[in-house]
N, C-alpha and C positions, 0 to 999 in steps of 0.2 A: 702326687702330693701337691696341694695348692700353694701358691706363692702368697704370702701375707705381707702387706705393705704396712708398716706401723709408722704413723706421721705424728713426731712430736710438734704441736703447734708452736708458732712464734719463734722466738730465738733472736740471737744477736742483740742489735738495739731495740728489737720488738720484744718486750718482756711480757706482753699481755697484761693481765690483771696484775696488781701488786696489792698484797694484803695490806690493811690498814694497821693491824696490830703489831706485825713483826717485819713487814715488809718482804715477805717471802713472794717469789716471782712465780707466775703461772708457767713460764717457759721454763724454769728449773724443774717444778714438780712434774711436768709432763714428760720431759726428757729422762728424768729417773724412772717414771712408769714405763716408758717404752722400752728402756735397756731391761728392765725387770721381766716385761712381758716377752721379750724376745728370747730371753734365756729360757724361760720355761716352755714357750713354744717349740724351741730347736730341740730341746731335752725330749719332748714328746713327738719328734719326728716331722715337724713342719719346718718350711723353708720360709726365711723371714728376711725382708728388706727394710731397712731404716731409711727414711728421707733425710734425717739428720742423726749424728751420734755425738754432737758436740753443740756448744752454744753459737750456732751459726743461723743467720737469717737466709730463709729461702722464701721465694715467691710461691703462690699457690700453682702457679703455672710450672715452675720448676719441680715442685713435689709431685705433680700428676705426670709430668714427663718422666721422672724417676720410677714412678709405678708403671707407666706404660712400658718403658724400655726393659723392666726387670719381668715383665709378663704376670704382673700381679693380678690375682683373681679377686683379693680383698683388701680394701683399703680402709684402715681404721685410724681416724684422726682423733688425736687425744687433747683435751681441752679442760679448762676449769670455767666456771660461771660466775656471774656478778650481779648484784643488783642494788639499787639504793637502799632499799630496805635490809640493814645488816642482820636481821633475825631469819631471814629466809634461808633454807637448806634444801637440798633435793638433787635428785639425778635427772638428767635430760639427754636424751639420744635422737638424733636425727637420721633418718635414711635418705638416699639421694635418688633411688629409682623406686617406682611404685610396683614392685613385684614381691613374691613370696620370699625369696632368699635374703632380699636386702630388709625386708621387715622382720624376718626371722632373727637375723644377727642382731638387729637393734634392740628387738624384745629380749633376745638371751643376755646381751650385755646389761641392759637396764635391769633385768630381774636379779642377776648375779650381783650387781652392786646394791640394789635394794636389800638383799637377803643378807649380805656381807655386813654393810654399814647400818641397816635399819634406818635409814633416812627417807625423806618423802619423795614420792614419784611426781616428776614434773612433766611427765610424758614421753611417749615414743611418737615422734613426729616426722612428718614429709619435710624435708629441706626444699624450700621453692626458690632458693637463690640461684639455682642453675650453675653454681660455680664449678662444680664437680662433674658436669656433663660431659666433658672431654675423658674422663676415665671410663674405658669400657667395662670395667669390672662392677664389683659390689662396694659400695662405699658407705659407711656410717661415721658420723661425727659425734663423739662422746664428750659430754660435759659432766665431770665426776662429781664437783660438788660447788657450792658457792664460797669462793676465796673471799668475798667481801663478808662472810661471818666470821667474826673474830674466833668463835670456838673451832670452827672448821679449820681455819689457817693454823691455829696452834695444835690442832690434832691429826689433821690429815697426813696420810702416809703415802709417799708417791709409790713405793714398792709395792705396797698392798694393792692400790689402784691398779698396778701393772698385772698383779697376779689375778686379780677379779676378771680382768679384760682377758688374759691369756685362758684362764678357766671358760669363760664364755665362748671364746673363739674356737677352742677344743670341742666344745659342746656341738658346735655348727657342724663340725666334720665327724661327729659321732666317736669323739675321743674322750677319755678322761684324764683330768691333769695328774701328772706324775711329778711329784716334788722331789724325789730322790735323785740326785745327779748322777750321770753315766760316767764312770770312771774307768781307767784302763786296768785290766785284770794285773793281780801281782803274781809272778811265777812261785814265789816262796811261800804263798799262803797254802796252809794245810786243810784248814775246814772249806767246806762248799758252801756257796751262796746261792740262793734263788733269787731272781731278779725279774720283776715284772714290769714290762716295758710300757704297756698301754692296752686299751682295749678299743678294738675296732669293729664296727659292725661289717665293713666290706672285707671278704677274705682276700682279695688281690692287694688291697692296701696293705693288710697285715703282712703279705708276702714281701712286698716292697720294704718294709720297715726291716724285717729280718734279714733281707739280703743286705740292707745298708748297715745292719749291726755286724755281719759277716765281714764287710769291707772293713770295718773299725777294728777287727781283731777278735770278735766274741764269735768264734767259729761254732760254737755249740748252741747259739740262740736258734729257737724254733718256735713254730706256731702251735698252739694247743686250743683245743675247742672250750668254750666257755658258757655256761648256761645261766650264768647270773647268781649262782649260790656259792 
C-alpha cells in the first residue's frame, strides 16, 4: 500500500485567503479537509501522513522533508483559490511532474470535484514553479474553489472537500470509497453482519488488506472474486 502525504496549506500566522463575507480562513478549511480525507483513506486501507494536524505554520521545505522521511509516494496539497472578480468559481489542479501518473491523479481529483460540486473547470495544469521538485514522488496541488466568491465562502464544506479528494485518491489505486467505518466486533451480537471492505483490481493488495484485518481482530475476513455485478 502506498503512503499518501496530505498537506493542509498555510497554517499559523499564514492564514492564506480570508473570505470577504464571513472572514473564513483558507488554512482552517483545508485543515478540516485533510483530516476528513485521512479518515476515509485509512478506512479504506491506505497509509496516510499529514504535514500538519493543527493550526501550525510549516515552510514548504519542512513539508517536503516530512513527505520524504515518511516514504510518501503521493503528495496532495490542499488549497483554496482567489480572484479580484468575486463572481469567479471553479476548481483548478496542478501536477508537478510531466508524467502519466501525475496527470492522472490531478485529473481524477479535478473530475471528482467537478462532478460533486457542479462548478467550473479552471484547468488541470503543469506547475512550473519548481517548488516541489525535491519531492521524489507524485505531487499535486488542489485549489478546491474560490474563497473570494461570497457564495462559495458561505456554502463550501471542508469535510465534503476532503471526501471528494479521498474518493479520487482511492480511484488512483483502483479502490472504491467505503463510507462505513470499521468497528470492533461485539461478542454479544447475535445476528450476523456482512461487511465489504473495498474493491481491488490487484489480488495481492486484497490479500494485504485481509491480513491487516486479521491483525485487527477480524479473523474471518476473506477475499472473494468480484465480477462487477
